[in-house]
VMD Tcl script that draws the C-alpha trace (Angstrom):
set ca {
  {100.40 99.46 63.36}
  {96.60 99.81 63.02}
  {94.34 100.21 65.96}
  {90.89 98.71 65.68}
  {87.76 100.84 66.30}
  {85.87 100.02 69.49}
  {82.72 99.33 67.52}
  {84.07 96.91 64.95}
  {85.93 94.42 67.08}
  {85.26 92.38 70.24}
  {86.80 89.78 72.48}
  {86.16 87.16 69.84}
  {88.61 88.87 67.49}
  {91.54 88.64 69.88}
  {94.30 86.29 68.77}
  {97.18 87.31 71.01}
  {98.30 89.52 73.82}
  {101.25 91.73 73.01}
  {101.59 92.82 76.64}
  {100.41 91.08 79.80}
  {101.53 91.92 83.33}
  {100.16 91.56 86.89}
  {101.59 94.04 89.40}
  {100.96 96.05 92.54}
  {102.02 99.63 91.74}
  {103.93 99.85 88.46}
  {103.74 97.68 85.39}
  {107.55 97.36 85.52}
  {107.28 95.13 88.60}
  {107.72 91.56 87.53}
  {107.42 89.78 90.90}
  {106.07 92.04 93.58}
  {104.51 91.67 96.96}
  {101.46 93.19 98.63}
  {100.38 93.07 102.24}
  {96.87 92.24 103.48}
  {95.04 91.62 106.70}
  {93.58 88.14 106.54}
  {90.31 89.10 108.08}
  {87.97 88.31 105.17}
  {87.02 91.98 104.86}
  {89.99 94.09 103.72}
  {90.76 94.01 100.00}
  {94.16 94.63 98.49}
  {94.16 96.08 94.95}
  {96.12 94.02 92.37}
  {96.46 95.45 88.94}
  {96.60 93.71 85.59}
  {97.75 95.50 82.40}
  {97.32 93.98 78.94}
  {97.15 94.79 75.26}
  {94.81 92.52 73.31}
  {95.53 92.26 69.59}
  {94.59 90.54 66.35}
  {96.78 88.10 64.47}
  {98.76 91.01 62.98}
  {99.44 92.51 66.43}
  {97.04 95.39 65.90}
  {95.62 96.46 69.27}
  {91.94 95.62 69.96}
  {90.39 97.89 72.64}
  {87.99 95.82 74.77}
  {85.04 96.94 76.84}
  {85.16 96.78 80.61}
  {82.61 93.94 80.50}
  {84.77 91.99 78.06}
  {87.87 92.49 80.07}
  {86.13 91.34 83.30}
  {84.67 88.28 81.58}
  {88.05 87.13 80.28}
  {90.33 87.89 83.23}
  {90.78 85.91 86.41}
  {93.53 85.51 88.98}
  {95.16 82.17 89.50}
  {97.75 80.59 91.64}
  {101.20 81.42 90.28}
  {102.52 77.97 91.33}
  {99.75 76.24 89.48}
  {101.87 73.64 87.85}
  {100.08 74.38 84.55}
  {96.71 73.80 86.10}
  {95.88 77.50 86.50}
  {94.06 77.03 89.80}
  {91.68 80.01 90.18}
  {92.26 82.18 93.17}
  {89.30 81.62 95.47}
  {88.97 77.95 94.68}
  {90.52 74.82 96.13}
  {89.56 76.06 99.65}
  {92.31 78.67 99.62}
  {90.03 81.21 101.41}
  {90.47 83.99 98.95}
  {87.79 86.07 97.19}
  {88.19 88.30 94.16}
  {86.04 91.19 92.94}
  {86.22 93.98 90.40}
  {84.29 96.11 92.96}
  {86.00 97.76 95.95}
  {84.13 97.39 99.24}
  {84.00 99.86 102.12}
  {87.12 98.74 103.93}
  {90.42 100.72 103.72}
  {93.65 99.28 102.36}
  {96.72 101.16 103.65}
  {99.79 98.95 103.41}
  {101.71 100.89 105.93}
  {99.15 99.98 108.65}
  {99.74 96.27 108.11}
  {102.57 94.63 110.03}
  {105.05 92.36 108.29}
  {107.71 92.73 105.61}
  {106.34 92.63 102.08}
  {109.57 91.41 100.44}
  {110.17 88.26 98.45}
  {113.52 86.56 98.72}
  {113.46 85.92 95.00}
  {112.65 89.51 93.93}
  {115.32 91.32 91.99}
  {115.22 94.79 90.61}
  {113.80 94.79 87.11}
  {115.95 96.41 84.50}
  {112.89 97.71 82.69}
  {111.08 98.87 85.80}
  {111.07 102.47 84.64}
  {110.10 101.63 81.10}
  {106.68 103.22 80.43}
  {103.88 100.79 79.65}
  {102.49 100.50 76.07}
  {100.31 103.38 74.98}
  {97.42 100.97 74.23}
  {97.53 99.28 77.68}
  {94.20 98.48 79.36}
  {94.35 98.18 83.16}
  {91.93 96.37 85.46}
  {92.05 96.33 89.25}
  {91.11 93.19 91.07}
  {90.27 93.51 94.76}
  {91.45 90.52 96.80}
  {90.52 89.49 100.32}
  {91.64 86.51 102.41}
  {90.14 84.63 105.36}
  {92.04 83.99 108.61}
  {92.86 80.46 107.46}
  {94.22 81.45 104.03}
  {97.84 80.69 103.11}
  {100.13 83.22 101.65}
  {100.12 82.84 97.89}
  {101.80 84.19 94.84}
  {99.15 85.23 92.32}
  {99.24 85.27 88.52}
  {96.75 86.40 85.92}
  {94.86 84.42 83.25}
  {93.14 85.94 80.18}
  {90.71 83.54 78.45}
  {89.49 84.30 74.98}
  {88.08 80.80 74.51}
  {88.61 77.46 76.27}
  {91.34 76.74 73.71}
  {92.88 80.23 73.53}
  {94.13 81.73 76.84}
  {97.16 83.41 78.20}
  {98.73 83.30 81.69}
  {101.52 85.05 83.61}
  {102.76 81.88 85.36}
  {105.15 80.47 82.81}
  {108.90 80.37 83.27}
  {109.51 82.65 80.31}
  {112.12 85.39 80.37}
  {109.72 88.32 80.56}
  {111.26 91.33 82.13}
  {109.11 93.88 80.29}
  {105.66 92.21 80.09}
  {105.89 91.60 76.36}
  {106.41 87.92 76.90}
  {108.48 85.31 75.06}
  {106.75 83.35 72.21}
  {103.34 84.14 73.73}
  {104.42 83.13 77.27}
  {104.37 85.61 80.11}
  {105.86 85.61 83.54}
  {104.84 87.97 86.37}
  {103.21 87.62 89.74}
  {102.22 89.38 93.00}
  {102.72 87.58 96.31}
  {99.96 88.33 98.86}
  {101.70 88.56 102.28}
  {99.11 87.97 105.02}
  {99.00 89.51 108.43}
  {96.73 88.10 111.14}
  {94.06 90.46 112.45}
  {95.62 92.46 115.31}
  {94.79 91.72 118.93}
  {94.75 94.96 120.95}
  {95.41 95.20 124.58}
  {93.30 97.36 126.98}
  {96.22 99.80 127.00}
  {95.83 100.15 123.20}
  {92.30 101.54 123.93}
  {93.71 104.07 126.43}
  {92.73 102.11 129.57}
  {94.93 101.62 132.63}
  {96.65 98.37 133.34}
  {93.57 97.09 135.25}
  {91.33 98.05 132.34}
  {89.78 101.12 134.07}
  {88.91 104.02 131.80}
  {88.79 107.57 133.10}
  {85.58 109.48 132.64}
  {84.56 113.06 132.00}
  {81.39 114.70 133.25}
  {79.42 116.28 130.48}
  {76.28 118.35 130.12}
  {74.24 119.90 132.89}
  {74.69 119.01 136.56}
  {71.35 120.52 137.64}
  {69.45 117.27 138.09}
  {69.64 114.30 140.51}
  {71.10 112.49 137.45}
  {74.09 113.42 135.27}
  {76.13 112.03 132.35}
  {79.77 110.93 132.17}
  {81.51 110.04 128.90}
  {84.30 107.49 128.65}
  {86.62 107.57 125.64}
  {88.20 104.52 123.97}
  {90.91 105.71 121.65}
  {92.33 102.60 119.95}
  {95.77 102.68 118.40}
  {97.58 100.33 115.99}
  {101.27 100.53 115.59}
  {101.21 103.59 117.77}
  {98.84 105.46 115.48}
  {95.14 106.23 115.85}
  {93.10 103.44 114.46}
  {90.36 104.57 112.06}
  {86.97 103.03 112.93}
  {83.78 102.13 111.11}
  {81.18 100.91 113.57}
  {80.42 99.37 116.94}
  {77.73 96.78 117.78}
  {76.71 93.92 119.95}
  {78.17 91.29 117.59}
  {80.85 91.01 114.98}
  {80.20 93.00 111.82}
  {76.77 94.30 113.03}
  {75.52 97.46 114.59}
  {72.97 95.69 116.85}
  {72.49 97.53 120.11}
  {74.31 96.77 123.35}
  {74.21 98.26 126.78}
  {74.23 97.77 130.59}
  {72.23 99.07 133.53}
  {72.90 98.36 137.14}
  {72.32 99.51 140.76}
  {74.68 100.58 143.41}
  {74.21 100.26 147.15}
  {71.93 102.45 149.31}
  {74.88 104.49 150.49}
  {76.87 104.60 147.31}
  {77.22 107.96 145.51}
  {75.82 106.33 142.34}
  {72.59 104.52 143.12}
  {71.92 103.43 139.55}
  {73.49 103.77 136.11}
  {72.49 103.29 132.50}
  {74.86 103.22 129.56}
  {74.53 104.77 126.08}
  {76.88 105.13 123.13}
  {77.20 106.41 119.61}
  {78.75 105.19 116.42}
  {82.36 106.53 115.85}
  {82.26 110.17 114.91}
  {78.61 110.66 115.57}
  {77.24 113.21 117.99}
  {73.97 111.32 118.30}
  {73.48 108.50 120.81}
  {72.17 105.28 119.24}
  {68.42 105.18 119.97}
  {68.24 101.34 120.35}
  {70.96 101.58 123.10}
  {69.25 104.32 125.09}
  {68.28 102.21 126.87}
  {68.94 98.62 125.77}
  {65.81 96.56 125.86}
  {64.13 95.29 127.97}
  {64.86 98.32 130.09}
  {62.33 101.06 129.34}
  {62.05 103.45 132.31}
  {63.24 104.08 135.86}
  {60.70 104.48 138.72}
  {62.12 106.98 141.21}
  {60.81 107.72 144.71}
  {61.91 110.83 146.54}
  {62.51 110.41 150.31}
  {61.38 112.63 153.20}
  {63.63 113.94 156.00}
  {61.81 111.56 158.42}
  {62.97 108.59 156.41}
  {59.58 107.78 154.91}
  {59.15 107.21 151.19}
  {57.63 109.98 149.17}
  {54.86 109.58 146.63}
  {56.05 107.75 143.46}
  {56.61 109.97 140.42}
  {55.99 109.10 136.79}
  {58.72 106.77 135.52}
  {61.84 108.51 134.09}
  {62.72 107.62 130.56}
  {66.50 107.34 130.00}
  {66.13 108.88 126.54}
  {64.46 111.96 128.10}
  {67.05 112.16 130.90}
  {69.80 112.06 128.32}
  {68.09 114.78 126.30}
  {67.64 117.00 129.38}
  {71.10 116.82 130.87}
  {73.35 116.45 127.84}
  {71.54 115.84 124.57}
  {74.55 114.86 122.46}
  {77.83 113.07 122.45}
  {80.26 115.80 123.38}
  {83.50 113.98 122.74}
  {82.60 112.50 119.25}
  {85.60 111.57 117.18}
  {85.88 109.29 114.05}
  {88.77 107.38 115.77}
  {87.05 107.06 119.12}
  {84.37 104.96 120.78}
  {82.34 107.02 123.25}
  {80.56 105.11 126.04}
  {78.26 107.40 128.09}
  {76.70 106.52 131.46}
  {73.70 108.24 132.96}
  {74.11 108.19 136.71}
  {71.82 109.04 139.62}
  {71.92 109.58 143.35}
  {68.29 108.75 144.27}
  {66.86 105.31 144.61}
  {65.09 103.89 141.58}
  {63.94 100.59 140.10}
  {64.22 99.44 136.51}
  {61.04 98.72 134.53}
  {60.16 97.36 131.13}
  {57.53 98.82 128.86}
  {54.82 96.97 130.78}
  {55.96 98.34 134.09}
  {57.44 95.04 135.29}
  {60.66 94.87 137.17}
  {63.83 94.50 135.09}
  {66.95 92.80 136.58}
  {70.40 94.44 136.41}
  {72.77 93.83 133.53}
  {76.07 94.80 134.91}
  {78.29 94.12 131.92}
  {77.99 93.71 128.17}
  {80.01 92.84 125.09}
  {80.86 95.31 122.38}
  {82.45 94.66 118.95}
  {84.45 97.36 117.24}
  {84.84 97.12 113.45}
  {87.88 99.13 112.32}
  {88.35 100.66 108.89}
  {90.63 97.89 107.82}
  {88.00 95.25 108.48}
  {89.34 93.90 111.81}
  {86.96 92.99 114.60}
  {87.84 93.87 118.28}
  {85.80 92.39 121.05}
  {85.62 94.08 124.44}
  {83.79 93.38 127.63}
  {82.37 96.57 129.29}
  {81.60 96.67 133.03}
  {80.53 99.46 135.36}
  {81.02 99.23 139.18}
  {78.62 101.67 140.87}
  {80.32 101.14 144.30}
  {83.58 102.59 143.11}
  {82.11 104.55 140.20}
  {84.60 102.78 137.93}
  {84.10 101.79 134.26}
  {86.40 99.13 132.96}
  {87.09 97.15 129.73}
  {88.58 93.70 129.25}
}
mol new
graphics top color blue
foreach p $ca { graphics top sphere $p radius 0.5 }
foreach p [lrange $ca 0 end-1] q [lrange $ca 1 end] { graphics top cylinder $p $q radius 0.2 }
display resetview
């Protein structure tokens, strides 16, 4: 058998495929399964192996660009119509480029097993020496149905090959030019975590740890959210005020005159970072705190220059002490002297006692939490 030189042949010279298989892990899989979170972000890798050839079955090596232009994924149960995956409102997307989200099948609940799957006699047979393999990265939206996926290789409108025939094709070499293999995408809904999954108590209260210096009338406390999925630490990507963004969030509030904490201002960092997010320290419109020291006779003292939360943070702690890639750290600056909140123009700013935070995990799932601090009881809670 003669193998064509890369420089003398192209896709236009292909007349047949001598091998064509779609699979998850090994080309010997005829009808496999793969699990995926249906969150529109995570991608599962589906492989397609093929050998393109001329009329005499001599292999033709194709460029990556040629392979990508000719290959697409289709519905296995297409009824001969070869419905492209990602069309017909199925909610799927396909790409030859992997995105930033992690695919780890063991982290996805559900059983990836098809009732029609039988062990392939040729599962251990090595693939052809001239095989070319492409990986297609597939994602699915929350409304997507579970689908069995086939591959289609199109040389021209009139010459194409698919893996959704009923041919007896246990080894990927086909039967009279017909091929039969598929991968079923088994979808799992994005997980909904309880407050306990973040390490909070049953009432949502999270324990805090004092950090940094205690030499000022203000101090810092860090609160750790350690999410778990399937009893394992959940790897995280980012936090933000809205889904799939890193927009700043935060709260600032006052306690009563006789409370130990008279006012509090939140800060936070991205997972794993030891640096607090600047836009959240503090969250606009808060800019500064005007503090007045009191005298023993009960009279007010002279007003001092406004305190900047960023400077207070720098003075008493200066970094996120409990940073961890699988953890969200919420810090709170607390004080025991009376103070009023001001914007950058020196105008009064009203309290914001709670805020919403979105956590994006490494698998592409979004987790929404409400954060609240209660100065009277010095309690931080999530819901």
